[in-house]
C-alpha positions in Angstrom: 0.0 0.0 0.0 1.3 3.4 -0.9 1.2 6.1 1.8 0.9 9.8 1.0 4.1 11.8 1.5 3.2 13.7 4.7 2.1 10.5 6.4 5.1 8.5 5.2 7.6 11.1 6.5 6.1 10.9 10.0 5.5 7.1 10.2 1.9 8.0 10.6 0.5 4.4 10.7 2.3 4.1 14.0 1.6 7.6 15.4 -2.0 8.0 14.2 -3.7 6.0 17.0 -2.0 8.2 19.7 -3.2 11.6 18.6 -6.9 11.6 17.9 -10.0 9.4 17.5 -12.4 11.5 15.3 -14.5 8.7 13.9 -18.1 8.1 15.2 -17.8 11.3 17.3 -16.8 13.3 14.2 -19.2 12.0 11.6 -22.8 11.1 12.3 -24.1 8.1 10.3 -27.1 9.9 9.0 -24.9 12.4 7.3 -23.4 9.5 5.2 -26.0 6.9 4.5 -27.4 7.3 1.0 -25.2 10.4 0.4 -22.4 11.4 -1.9 -19.4 11.9 0.3 -15.8 13.3 -0.1 -13.1 12.5 2.4 -10.6 15.3 1.5 -6.9 14.6 2.0 -7.9 11.1 3.3 -4.4 10.0 4.4 -4.4 6.4 5.5 -8.1 6.0 4.6 -9.3 5.1 8.1 -12.1 7.6 8.1 -13.1 6.5 4.6 -13.2 2.9 5.7 -15.5 3.9 8.6 -17.8 5.9 6.3 -17.8 3.2 3.6 -19.6 0.9 6.1 -22.4 3.4 6.6 -23.8 3.0 3.0 -23.0 6.1 1.0 -24.1 6.2 -2.6 -20.6 7.4 -3.6 -17.4 7.9 -1.5 -14.4 9.7 -3.0 -11.2 9.8 -1.0 -8.7 12.4 -2.2 -4.9 12.8 -1.8 -2.7 15.8 -2.8 -0.1 13.7 -4.6 -0.6 13.6 -8.4 0.0 9.8 -8.4 -0.6 7.2 -5.7 -0.1 3.9 -7.3 -1.5 1.6 -4.6 -3.7 3.4 -2.1 -5.4 1.6 0.8 -7.7 -1.0 -0.8 -11.1 -0.1 0.7 -14.4 -1.5 -0.7 -16.7 1.2 -1.9 -14.0 3.9 -1.9 -12.9 5.7 -5.1 -9.4 7.2 -4.6 -8.8 10.5 -6.5 -5.2 11.7 -6.6 -3.9 15.2 -7.2 -6.6 17.2 -5.4 -5.0 20.3 -3.9 -6.7 22.7 -1.5 -6.4 25.4 -4.1 -8.0 23.3 -6.9 -10.9 21.5 -5.2 -13.5 23.1 -7.5 -11.6 21.9 -10.6 -11.2 18.4 -9.3 -14.8 17.7 -8.3 -18.1 18.2 -10.2 -20.3 21.2 -9.3 -23.0 20.5 -6.7 -22.0 16.8 -6.6 -21.2 16.4 -2.9 -23.7 15.9 0.0 -21.0 15.6 2.7 -17.5 17.1 2.5 -15.2 16.0 5.3 -11.8 17.6 6.0 -10.3 16.0 9.2 -7.3 17.8 10.6 -6.5 19.5 7.3 -7.5 23.1 7.5 -4.5 24.1 9.6 -2.0 23.0 7.0 -2.8 24.2 3.4 -1.2 27.6 3.7 2.0 25.8 2.8 0.7 25.3 -0.8 1.9 27.8 -3.5 0.1 31.1 -2.9 -0.5 30.3 0.8 -3.9 28.7 0.5 -5.8 29.2 3.7 -9.2 28.8 5.2 -11.0 31.4 3.1 -9.7 30.0 -0.2 -10.5 26.5 0.8 -14.1 27.3 1.6 -14.4 29.2 -1.6 -13.2 26.1 -3.4 -15.5 23.7 -1.4 -18.8 25.7 -1.6 -19.3 25.2 -5.4 -19.0 21.4 -5.2 -21.5 21.1 -2.3 -25.1 20.2 -3.4 -27.9 22.4 -2.1 -28.3 21.6 1.6 -24.9 19.9 1.4 -22.8 19.7 4.6 -19.2 20.4 5.4 -17.5 18.9 8.5 -14.0 19.9 9.5 -11.8 19.3 12.5 -8.7 21.3 13.3 -6.3 22.2 16.1 -7.6 25.2 18.0 -5.1 28.0 18.3 -2.6 27.7 21.1 0.1 30.3 21.8 3.7 29.2 21.6 6.5 31.7 21.3 9.3 30.6 18.9 12.7 30.7 20.6 15.4 30.6 17.9 18.0 29.5 20.4 16.1 26.3 20.9 15.5 25.4 17.3 18.1 22.7 17.3 16.4 20.7 20.0 14.3 18.1 18.3 12.8 16.1 21.1 11.1 17.3 24.3 13.5 15.6 26.7 16.6 17.4 25.5 14.6 20.7 25.3 13.2 20.1 28.8 16.7 19.6 30.2 17.8 22.9 28.8 14.8 24.8 30.0 15.0 23.3 33.5 18.6 24.2 33.6 17.7 27.8 32.8 15.3 27.8 35.8 18.0 26.5 38.3 18.8 28.9 41.0 15.3 30.5 41.2 13.4 30.4 44.5 11.7 27.1 45.1 8.1 28.1 44.3 9.3 30.0 41.2 11.4 27.0 40.2 8.3 24.7 40.4 6.3 27.1 38.2 9.1 27.5 35.7 9.7 23.7 35.6 6.0 22.9 35.0 5.9 25.6 32.2 9.1 24.2 30.8 7.5 20.8 30.5 4.5 22.2 28.7 6.7 24.3 26.4 9.0 21.4 25.6 6.0 19.1 24.8 4.3 21.7 22.5 7.5 22.5 20.7 8.1 18.8 20.0 4.4 18.5 18.8 4.8 21.4 16.4 8.1 20.2 14.9 6.8 16.7 14.4 3.6 17.8 12.7 5.2 20.7 10.8 2.5 23.1 11.8 2.8 26.5 10.2 3.0 29.4 12.7 0.2 31.9 12.9 -0.4 35.2 14.8 -3.1 35.6 17.4 -5.5 38.6 17.4 -2.9 40.3 19.7 0.2 39.6 17.7 1.6 36.7 19.7 2.9 33.6 17.8 1.0 30.3 18.0 -0.3 27.4 16.0 -3.6 26.0 14.9 -6.7 28.0 13.8 -8.2 30.9 15.7 -11.8 29.9 16.3 -13.5 33.4 16.0 -11.7 33.9 12.6 -12.6 30.4 11.5 -16.3 30.9 12.3 -16.3 34.2 10.5 -14.8 32.6 7.4 -17.7 30.1 7.3 -20.2 33.0 7.7 -18.6 35.2 5.1 -18.6 32.2 2.6 -22.4 32.0 3.0 -22.5 28.7 5.0 -24.9 28.2 7.8 -23.3 26.9 11.0 -24.8 23.9 12.7 -22.2 22.9 15.3 -19.0 24.4 16.7 -17.6 22.3 19.5 -14.4 21.2 21.2 -14.8 17.6 20.2 -11.7 16.0 21.8 -8.1 16.7 22.6 -5.2 16.1 20.3 -2.8 14.0 22.5 0.8 13.9 21.4 3.0 11.2 23.0 6.3 12.7 24.2 9.5 11.1 23.1 7.8 8.6 20.8 9.2 10.3 17.7 12.7 9.1 18.3 11.5 5.5 18.8 9.3 5.0 15.7 12.0 3.3 13.7 13.8 1.4 16.4 10.8 0.0 18.3 7.9 -0.2 15.9 6.2 -3.3 17.5 6.2 -1.8 21.0 5.0 1.6 19.6 2.2 -0.1 17.6 1.0 -2.0 20.7 1.0 1.1 22.8 -0.8 3.2 20.2 -3.5 0.5 20.0 -4.0 0.7 23.7 -4.3 4.5 23.6 -6.8 4.3 20.8 -8.9 1.8 22.7 -9.1 4.1 25.7 -10.2 7.0 23.4 -12.9 4.8 21.8 -14.3 3.8 25.1 -14.6 7.4 26.4 -15.5 9.3 23.2 -18.3 7.0 22.1 -19.8 7.1 25.6 -23.3 8.7 25.3 -22.4 11.1 28.1 -19.8 12.7 25.8 -22.6 14.0 23.6 -23.5 16.4 26.4 -21.1 19.4 25.9 -21.4 20.2 29.7 -20.5 16.6 30.8 -17.8 16.0 28.2 -15.0 17.9 29.9 -15.1 15.7 33.0 -15.1 12.6 30.8 -12.2 13.8 28.8 -10.2 14.7 31.9 -10.6 11.1 33.1 -9.7 9.8 29.6 -6.5 12.0 29.6 -5.5 10.6 33.0 -5.9 7.1 31.8 -3.7 7.8 28.8 -1.1 9.4 31.0 -0.8 6.2 32.9 0.5 4.6 29.7 2.5 7.4 28.1 3.5 11.0 28.9 1.5 13.4 26.6 0.9 17.0 25.8 -2.5 18.0 24.5 -4.2 20.8 22.6 -8.0 21.1 21.8 -9.5 20.0 18.5 -12.5 22.0 17.3 -15.2 20.6 15.0 -17.2 22.9 12.7 -20.3 21.6 10.9 -22.1 23.8 8.4 -24.5 23.6 5.5 -25.0 25.3 2.1 -28.3 26.9 1.8 
């Protein structure tokens, strides 16, 4: 099976189970059954595989590479290569899509030539949506993280943490504890950003960060003429610290650990109580604690936006 370039560079089959679930909790079955569906930038095809089992009338899974000789063989899925964020409307027929899914994609496309971003993507997607067609996306919510050029050479969180804790040495005890805890968070987020290759963004107040600013994201949907149905913090993106350096040397152990983390997420995130936005935070905190027993993590929120074309 051929794996798209981004996923191949990051050993994504091993890392994917650690970081998010985004399956039943992301896509409702009624949105798929009997519908024409597009899974944009489908990666490993795991979401496409789930949706294929829900009975769509047509399911297209896209990848940005112009050629993908042997994509994941999934019954009922039509793979379409060479679909870039800047050329969606050229790659899909007008008003041919009832459900357009873009899972953990919107925070990346500005890397394409011309810095394609959210507004351009929505302008490309809207023409291919059928009347009353639905778009569902998930993305990292914006989190501030200052870029320290002196730390650019530190690739993994352990080495970076050692440097930061060393810088805190000599401070009063209470200050040292605060600085050490903040150093752990900073080191983990820095490793996450470098592993994913997230492009930096500015907040509303000029600070540097990563992920999408939710007010601006919502405004982009509104300005594009789409009607919002749901905006929610659906689940956390959980990045396993230090795993990056072990993906090649210990693949069997990492695979087993990732499967255990994914099973924990499945158990908590398909729980009916998680459908209640007010009860979900307590459930997620218990889920995160259970994951931490297996592997050290840093996490950031994932936002889901669901909208329709009127």
